[in-house]
C-alpha positions as CSV (number, residue, x, y, z in Angstrom):
1,M,72.4,-127.2,-88.9
2,T,74.8,-126.5,-86.5
3,A,75.1,-122.9,-87.3
4,L,71.3,-122.5,-87.1
5,T,71.0,-124.2,-83.9
6,A,73.9,-121.9,-82.2
7,K,72.0,-118.9,-83.7
8,V,68.7,-119.8,-82.0
9,A,70.3,-120.5,-78.7
10,E,71.9,-117.1,-78.8
11,P,70.2,-115.0,-76.0
12,A,68.2,-111.9,-77.1
13,P,70.1,-108.6,-76.3
14,P,68.9,-106.5,-73.2
15,P,66.7,-103.5,-74.4
16,P,68.2,-100.1,-73.6
17,P,67.3,-99.0,-70.0
18,D,66.3,-95.3,-70.7
19,A,65.0,-95.5,-74.2
20,R,61.3,-96.3,-72.7
21,A,61.3,-93.9,-70.0
22,P,61.3,-90.2,-70.8
23,K,61.7,-88.2,-67.5
24,G,59.7,-85.3,-68.7
25,R,61.7,-82.9,-66.8
26,G,61.5,-80.4,-69.8
27,V,57.7,-80.5,-69.9
28,E,57.5,-80.1,-66.3
29,L,59.7,-76.8,-66.3
30,T,57.6,-75.5,-69.5
31,L,54.3,-76.4,-67.5
32,L,55.6,-74.5,-64.0
33,A,56.3,-71.5,-66.3
34,G,52.8,-71.1,-67.7
35,A,51.5,-71.6,-64.0
36,V,53.6,-69.0,-62.8
37,V,52.5,-66.6,-65.8
38,I,49.0,-67.4,-64.8
39,C,49.4,-66.6,-61.4
40,V,50.9,-63.4,-61.9
41,L,48.7,-62.2,-64.6
42,G,46.0,-62.9,-62.1
43,H,47.9,-60.8,-59.3
44,L,48.1,-58.0,-61.6
45,Y,44.3,-57.9,-62.9
46,V,43.3,-57.9,-59.1
47,G,45.3,-54.8,-58.5
48,L,44.1,-53.0,-61.7
49,A,40.5,-54.1,-60.9
50,T,40.2,-53.2,-57.5
51,T,42.7,-50.1,-57.2
52,G,43.4,-49.1,-60.7
53,H,46.9,-49.7,-60.7
54,I,49.6,-52.3,-60.8
55,P,50.0,-53.8,-57.0
56,P,53.4,-52.5,-55.6
57,T,54.0,-55.9,-54.7
58,A,53.8,-57.4,-57.9
59,T,57.6,-57.7,-58.5
60,R,58.1,-59.5,-55.5
61,Y,55.5,-62.0,-55.8
62,A,56.6,-62.7,-59.6
63,G,60.0,-63.3,-58.5
64,G,59.2,-65.2,-55.2
65,L,56.8,-67.4,-57.0
66,A,59.4,-68.1,-60.0
67,A,62.2,-68.6,-57.8
68,A,60.6,-71.1,-55.5
69,A,58.8,-72.9,-58.1
70,L,62.6,-73.4,-60.0
71,L,63.8,-74.3,-56.6
72,A,61.0,-77.2,-56.3
73,H,61.8,-78.4,-60.1
74,L,65.4,-78.6,-59.3
75,A,65.1,-80.7,-56.4
76,V,62.7,-82.9,-58.5
77,R,65.3,-83.1,-61.3
78,L,67.9,-84.0,-59.0
79,R,66.4,-86.2,-56.7
80,A,63.2,-87.8,-58.6
81,P,64.1,-87.4,-62.2
82,Y,61.2,-89.7,-63.2
83,A,58.5,-88.3,-61.2
84,D,55.3,-87.4,-63.0
85,P,55.7,-84.0,-64.8
86,L,52.4,-82.7,-64.0
87,V,52.1,-83.2,-60.3
88,L,54.3,-80.1,-59.3
89,P,53.0,-77.7,-61.9
90,I,49.3,-78.6,-61.0
91,A,50.5,-77.8,-57.2
92,V,52.1,-74.7,-57.9
93,L,49.2,-73.1,-60.0
94,L,46.6,-74.0,-57.4
95,N,48.6,-72.8,-54.5
96,G,49.2,-69.5,-56.8
97,L,45.6,-68.9,-57.4
98,G,44.7,-69.3,-53.9
99,L,46.8,-66.5,-53.0
100,V,45.5,-64.3,-55.8
101,L,42.0,-65.0,-54.5
102,I,42.8,-64.3,-50.9
103,Q,44.8,-61.1,-51.9
104,R,41.7,-60.2,-53.8
105,L,39.5,-60.7,-50.8
106,D,42.1,-59.1,-48.8
107,L,41.4,-55.7,-50.7
108,T,37.7,-55.6,-49.9
109,T,38.5,-56.8,-46.0
110,P,41.0,-54.3,-45.0
111,G,40.9,-55.3,-41.3
112,H,41.6,-58.8,-41.5
113,P,44.6,-59.2,-44.0
114,T,45.9,-63.0,-44.6
115,A,47.5,-62.9,-47.6
116,G,50.9,-62.3,-46.2
117,E,50.4,-65.1,-43.5
118,Q,49.3,-67.5,-46.4
119,L,52.4,-66.5,-48.4
120,L,54.6,-67.5,-45.6
121,W,52.9,-70.7,-44.8
122,S,53.0,-71.6,-48.7
123,A,56.9,-70.6,-48.6
124,L,57.2,-73.2,-45.7
125,G,55.0,-75.7,-47.5
126,L,57.4,-75.5,-50.6
127,A,60.3,-76.0,-48.2
128,L,59.3,-78.9,-46.8
129,F,58.5,-80.3,-50.5
130,V,62.0,-79.7,-51.3
131,L,63.2,-81.5,-48.0
132,V,61.2,-84.6,-48.3
133,V,62.1,-84.9,-52.3
134,T,65.6,-84.5,-51.5
135,L,65.9,-86.8,-48.1
136,L,63.3,-89.4,-48.8
137,G,65.0,-91.5,-51.4
138,D,62.6,-94.5,-51.3
139,H,59.2,-94.3,-49.9
140,R,59.6,-97.8,-48.4
141,V,61.3,-96.6,-45.7
142,L,58.1,-95.3,-44.2
143,Q,56.9,-98.8,-43.8
144,R,59.2,-99.2,-40.8
145,Y,57.4,-96.4,-39.1
146,A,53.9,-97.4,-39.1
147,Y,53.3,-97.9,-35.4
148,L,55.1,-94.7,-34.6
149,S,52.9,-92.9,-37.2
150,V,49.6,-94.0,-35.6
151,A,50.8,-93.1,-32.1
152,A,51.7,-89.3,-33.4
153,A,48.6,-89.2,-35.7
154,L,46.6,-89.9,-32.3
155,A,48.3,-87.6,-30.3
156,L,48.2,-85.0,-32.7
157,M,44.4,-85.2,-33.1
158,L,44.1,-85.4,-29.0
159,V,46.0,-82.4,-28.2
160,P,43.3,-79.8,-29.3
161,V,40.6,-81.2,-27.2
162,F,42.2,-79.4,-24.0
163,F,42.1,-76.1,-26.1
164,P,39.2,-73.7,-26.3
165,A,36.9,-74.1,-29.3
166,V,37.3,-72.1,-32.5
167,N,33.8,-71.8,-34.2
168,G,32.4,-74.5,-32.5
169,A,35.2,-76.9,-32.9
170,H,38.0,-78.3,-30.8
171,I,40.4,-78.6,-33.8
172,W,42.8,-75.6,-33.4
173,I,45.8,-74.7,-31.3
174,R,46.6,-71.0,-30.7
175,F,49.8,-69.9,-29.3
176,A,51.5,-66.5,-29.5
177,G,49.2,-65.3,-32.4
178,L,49.5,-68.3,-34.5
179,S,47.0,-70.9,-35.0
180,F,47.6,-74.7,-35.9
181,Q,45.6,-77.6,-36.8
182,P,47.4,-80.8,-35.8
183,G,44.8,-83.0,-37.4
184,E,45.7,-81.9,-40.9
185,F,49.1,-83.7,-40.1
186,A,47.2,-86.7,-39.1
187,K,45.9,-87.8,-42.2
188,I,49.2,-88.3,-43.6
189,L,50.4,-90.4,-40.6
190,L,47.3,-92.4,-40.8
191,A,47.6,-93.2,-44.5
192,V,50.9,-94.2,-44.0
193,F,50.0,-96.5,-41.0
194,F,46.9,-98.0,-43.1
195,A,49.2,-98.7,-45.9
196,S,51.7,-100.4,-43.9
197,Y,49.4,-102.9,-41.8
198,L,47.1,-103.5,-44.8
199,A,50.1,-104.3,-47.2
200,A,51.6,-106.6,-44.5
201,N,48.3,-108.3,-44.1
202,R,47.0,-108.2,-47.6
203,T,46.8,-111.8,-48.0
204,A,44.7,-112.7,-45.0
205,L,42.4,-109.7,-45.9
206,A,41.9,-110.5,-49.3
207,L,41.2,-114.7,-48.9
208,G,40.4,-115.2,-45.2
209,G,37.2,-114.6,-43.4
210,R,33.7,-116.1,-43.3
211,R,31.1,-115.8,-45.8
212,L,28.2,-113.7,-44.5
213,L,25.9,-112.9,-47.5
214,W,26.5,-113.7,-51.4
215,K,30.0,-112.4,-51.9
216,L,30.3,-110.4,-48.5
217,K,32.8,-112.1,-46.3
218,L,33.5,-111.1,-42.4
219,L,37.2,-110.6,-42.3
220,P,39.3,-112.5,-39.0
221,G,39.2,-110.4,-36.0
222,R,42.7,-111.1,-35.4
223,V,43.7,-109.3,-38.9
224,L,40.6,-106.6,-39.1
225,G,40.6,-105.9,-35.1
226,P,43.7,-103.7,-34.6
227,I,43.2,-101.2,-37.8
228,L,39.7,-101.1,-36.8
229,A,40.1,-100.2,-33.6
230,I,42.8,-97.2,-34.6
231,W,40.1,-96.2,-36.8
232,L,37.3,-96.1,-34.1
233,L,39.8,-94.4,-31.8
234,S,40.7,-91.7,-34.2
235,V,36.9,-91.1,-35.0
236,G,36.1,-90.6,-31.3
237,V,38.8,-88.4,-31.3
238,L,37.1,-86.1,-33.6
239,V,33.8,-86.7,-32.4
240,L,35.1,-85.1,-29.2
241,E,36.6,-82.2,-31.1
242,R,32.9,-81.6,-32.9
243,D,34.7,-81.7,-36.3
244,L,32.5,-83.7,-38.7
245,G,34.6,-83.0,-41.6
246,T,37.7,-84.6,-40.8
247,S,35.8,-87.3,-39.3
248,L,34.2,-88.1,-42.6
249,L,37.6,-87.7,-44.4
250,F,39.3,-90.2,-41.9
251,F,36.2,-92.8,-42.5
252,G,36.4,-92.6,-46.4
253,L,40.2,-92.9,-46.2
254,F,39.9,-96.0,-44.5
255,V,37.1,-97.4,-46.5
256,V,39.1,-96.7,-49.7
257,M,42.4,-98.2,-48.6
258,L,40.7,-101.5,-47.2
259,F,38.7,-101.7,-50.5
260,T,42.1,-101.1,-52.2
261,A,43.6,-103.8,-50.5
262,T,40.9,-106.6,-50.3
263,G,39.4,-105.7,-53.9
264,R,35.7,-106.4,-52.2
265,I,33.5,-104.0,-53.3
266,G,31.2,-104.7,-50.6
267,W,33.6,-102.3,-47.9
268,I,32.1,-99.5,-50.2
269,A,28.5,-99.9,-49.5
270,I,29.3,-100.9,-45.9
271,G,31.2,-97.9,-45.8
272,L,28.4,-95.4,-47.2
273,L,25.8,-97.2,-44.9
274,L,27.9,-96.5,-41.8
275,A,28.7,-92.9,-42.9
276,A,25.2,-92.3,-43.2
277,L,24.2,-93.6,-40.0
278,G,27.3,-92.0,-37.9
279,A,26.3,-88.6,-39.6
280,Y,22.9,-88.7,-38.8
281,A,23.7,-89.5,-35.1
282,V,26.3,-86.8,-34.7
283,A,23.8,-84.4,-36.5
284,T,21.0,-85.5,-34.2
285,F,23.0,-85.1,-30.7
286,E,25.6,-82.1,-31.6
287,P,24.0,-79.0,-31.5
288,H,27.0,-77.3,-33.9
289,V,26.5,-80.1,-36.5
290,N,22.4,-80.0,-36.3
291,S,22.6,-76.3,-37.2
292,R,24.7,-76.8,-40.3
293,V,22.5,-79.7,-41.3
294,D,19.5,-77.2,-41.0
295,D,21.2,-74.6,-42.9
296,W,21.8,-77.2,-45.7
297,L,18.3,-78.2,-45.6
298,N,16.8,-74.7,-46.0
299,P,19.6,-72.1,-46.8
300,F,17.3,-69.4,-47.3
301,A,15.5,-69.7,-43.6
302,S,17.5,-66.6,-42.3
303,I,15.9,-64.6,-45.0
304,E,12.5,-65.4,-44.3
305,R,12.9,-64.6,-40.8
306,G,14.1,-61.4,-41.9
307,E,17.7,-61.9,-40.6
308,G,19.4,-61.6,-43.8
309,P,21.3,-64.4,-45.9
310,G,23.6,-66.7,-44.4
311,Q,27.0,-68.0,-45.2
312,L,25.5,-70.8,-47.3
313,A,22.7,-68.6,-49.0
314,Q,25.4,-65.9,-49.9
315,S,27.7,-68.5,-51.5
316,L,24.7,-70.0,-53.5
317,F,23.8,-66.3,-54.5
318,A,27.4,-66.0,-55.4
319,F,27.6,-68.9,-57.8
320,G,24.2,-67.7,-59.5
321,A,26.0,-64.4,-60.0
322,G,29.3,-65.9,-61.6
323,G,27.3,-67.4,-64.5
324,L,29.4,-68.8,-67.4
325,L,32.1,-66.6,-67.6
326,G,32.3,-64.7,-64.1
327,A,32.1,-61.4,-63.0
328,G,35.8,-60.9,-63.5
329,L,38.8,-61.0,-60.6
330,G,37.9,-58.0,-58.2
331,H,34.5,-57.4,-59.4
332,G,32.4,-60.0,-57.2
333,Q,30.6,-59.5,-54.2
334,S,31.5,-62.7,-52.4
335,F,33.4,-61.1,-49.5
336,L,29.6,-60.4,-48.2
337,I,30.1,-64.2,-47.2
338,G,32.0,-62.8,-44.1
339,F,35.1,-64.4,-42.2
340,A,34.8,-67.8,-44.1
341,A,35.3,-66.1,-47.5
342,K,38.9,-67.0,-47.4
343,S,38.7,-70.6,-46.0
344,D,35.5,-72.7,-46.1
345,F,33.7,-70.6,-48.9
346,I,37.1,-69.6,-51.2
347,L,35.4,-71.6,-54.1
348,A,32.3,-69.2,-54.1
349,T,34.7,-66.4,-54.7
350,A,36.1,-68.4,-57.8
351,G,32.7,-69.4,-58.8
352,E,31.6,-65.7,-59.2
353,E,34.7,-64.3,-60.6
354,L,35.7,-67.0,-62.8
355,G,32.4,-68.4,-63.6
356,L,31.4,-71.7,-64.6
357,V,34.1,-71.8,-67.1
358,G,36.7,-71.0,-64.4
359,L,35.5,-73.2,-61.6
360,T,35.3,-76.3,-63.9
361,A,38.9,-75.6,-65.0
362,I,40.0,-75.7,-61.0
363,L,38.2,-78.6,-60.6
364,L,39.7,-80.5,-63.3
365,L,43.2,-79.5,-62.0
366,Y,42.2,-81.1,-58.7
367,G,40.7,-84.3,-60.7
368,L,44.1,-84.4,-62.9
369,L,46.3,-84.2,-59.8
370,V,44.0,-87.3,-58.0
371,A,44.2,-89.1,-61.5
372,R,48.1,-88.8,-61.4
373,G,48.4,-90.1,-57.8
374,F,46.1,-93.3,-58.8
375,R,48.1,-93.7,-61.9
376,A,51.3,-93.8,-59.7
377,G,49.9,-96.4,-57.5
378,L,49.0,-98.7,-60.2
379,A,52.1,-98.6,-61.6
380,L,54.1,-99.5,-58.5
381,R,55.1,-102.9,-58.0
382,D,54.9,-103.2,-54.1
383,S,51.8,-103.2,-52.2
384,F,52.9,-100.7,-49.7
385,G,53.8,-97.8,-52.3
386,R,50.3,-98.9,-54.2
387,L,48.5,-98.6,-51.1
388,L,50.1,-95.2,-50.0
389,A,49.7,-93.6,-53.3
390,T,46.2,-94.7,-53.4
391,G,45.7,-93.3,-49.9
392,L,47.6,-89.9,-50.5
393,A,45.3,-89.2,-53.8
394,S,42.3,-90.0,-52.2
395,I,42.7,-87.5,-49.1
396,I,42.9,-84.9,-51.8
397,A,39.8,-86.1,-53.7
398,L,37.7,-86.6,-50.5
399,Q,38.6,-83.1,-49.3
400,V,37.6,-81.5,-52.6
401,F,34.2,-83.4,-52.8
402,V,33.2,-82.6,-49.3
403,I,34.3,-78.9,-49.5
404,A,32.7,-78.6,-52.9
405,G,29.7,-80.4,-52.1
406,G,29.1,-78.4,-49.0
407,V,29.4,-74.7,-50.6
408,T,27.1,-75.6,-53.4
409,G,24.7,-77.1,-51.1
410,L,25.0,-80.6,-52.4
411,I,26.0,-81.9,-48.9
412,P,25.9,-80.5,-45.3
413,L,28.8,-78.0,-44.7
414,T,32.1,-79.3,-42.9
415,G,34.3,-76.2,-42.4
416,M,37.2,-77.8,-44.2
417,A,39.7,-76.1,-46.3
418,M,40.0,-76.7,-50.1
419,P,43.6,-77.7,-50.8
420,F,46.1,-75.2,-51.6
421,L,43.1,-72.9,-52.7
422,A,41.7,-71.9,-49.2
423,Q,43.6,-69.8,-46.3
424,G,44.9,-72.1,-43.7
425,G,48.6,-72.6,-43.0
426,S,48.4,-76.3,-41.7
427,S,46.4,-77.2,-44.6
428,V,48.7,-75.7,-47.3
429,V,51.8,-77.2,-45.8
430,T,50.3,-80.6,-45.3
431,N,49.1,-80.6,-49.0
432,W,52.6,-79.9,-50.2
433,I,54.0,-82.9,-48.3
434,I,51.4,-84.9,-49.9
435,V,52.3,-83.8,-53.1
436,A,55.9,-84.2,-52.3
437,L,55.1,-87.9,-51.5
438,L,53.2,-88.6,-54.8
439,V,56.4,-87.0,-56.6
440,R,58.6,-89.7,-55.0
441,L,55.9,-92.6,-55.7
442,S,55.8,-91.4,-59.3
443,D,59.4,-91.2,-59.5
444,S,59.6,-95.1,-58.2
445,A,56.7,-96.1,-60.4
446,R,58.1,-94.5,-63.5
447,R,62.0,-95.2,-63.0
448,P,63.1,-97.8,-65.6
449,R,63.9,-101.4,-63.8
450,P,66.9,-103.1,-64.3
451,H,66.8,-106.3,-66.0
452,C,68.1,-109.8,-65.1
453,P,71.5,-110.7,-67.2
454,D,70.3,-114.2,-67.4
455,R,66.7,-113.3,-68.1
456,P,66.4,-109.8,-70.1
457,D,62.7,-110.2,-70.5
458,R,61.8,-110.3,-66.8
459,P,62.6,-107.4,-64.3
460,V,64.7,-108.2,-61.2
461,E,61.6,-107.7,-59.0
462,E,59.9,-110.6,-60.8
463,E,62.9,-112.8,-60.8
464,A,63.0,-111.8,-56.8
465,G,59.7,-112.9,-56.3
466,V,58.3,-109.3,-55.6
467,A,54.3,-109.3,-56.8
468,A,53.5,-107.5,-59.8
């Protein structure tokens, strides 16, 4: 009896810390190699289809892309060994495909080459990716700089108002032949602020407030007031800049993160209603936005007037010409769209030359990247990290929806850049920073947690009182 009691009282041995958490770095390296091969083959095929010979830059392109991907992989392997193995290869593949499509359009618009400039911006984005992954050891450090982040975001959005409009919008700063869009970086800073503020006031947001209708509650003003004021100020600045697309992006980010923090589905309904009312008001009183709404309602009006097809009509023709399998890289006519073919309408080139199959594959890559960001958010144990991962993934999801919806005629055009795919230095750099933060967040989410010596069945965070 005594021996049996002693045997029962013995504590269970703790589980091995690394047996349940594979790092996945070998999988990541294999996927990176596949992404580089696909992009290099696309580069070669474009050259053969348009000029009849292999591009003279093929060796430099292949070597540079492989070296950049390997450097990024080494940074993840050394500094974030438990990061999601799919995030980096997806970003490399999308960025590489974007360079291929821009190079293909350069060959048919020789007066406006942009592939070289986009390559430099991509290299800068990868360098910042390595820097963020290397220097940011813990994502929770960002929570300390919430108010500094929102101040910097508002300053970045306000500066372009004092510069001349470009294509009808005050969102660019041009200096020494270079163009820069500060609002691209502001969205990351606002995501950090929203995540920090909502995490700090999560209990009051979820449980407080007066009931208005059924399950809809009016949140307390002392809690909701500051974040609502920041959001209204940011949207007001964007209205001054006449940039409806970024305004909708920030509004969607605000609503998604507020819903994530409170769990109240009513915020989604309120957000959709306010977005529709705001878009209607801006489209009514702003000529630049009103013209885009008119083009959306009747994209073939310019053809009926004998003026030829506009950009949206050319985009729809390109998608229709692509069919199921596409015309093949280098064999499409989407360059007829004009200057926006490399930026706003880059997806039309993909749809025409890669077909519905290729376009679906690209959209699935975006969907998988967003899903991995949400997965990291669900696995994180701290509220700030959970909200930040959700916000960063939502930025990519909202951008893809707004842009893809615009060029296919689902919603009015907004003039935003497709993440990684389209020409735009500020955009590609910002998206690489987002990917770096998602890598850091997924590393924290997948990293095995140490167990308490006296309670081997519970992680240290639970013993310390951190919410699971």
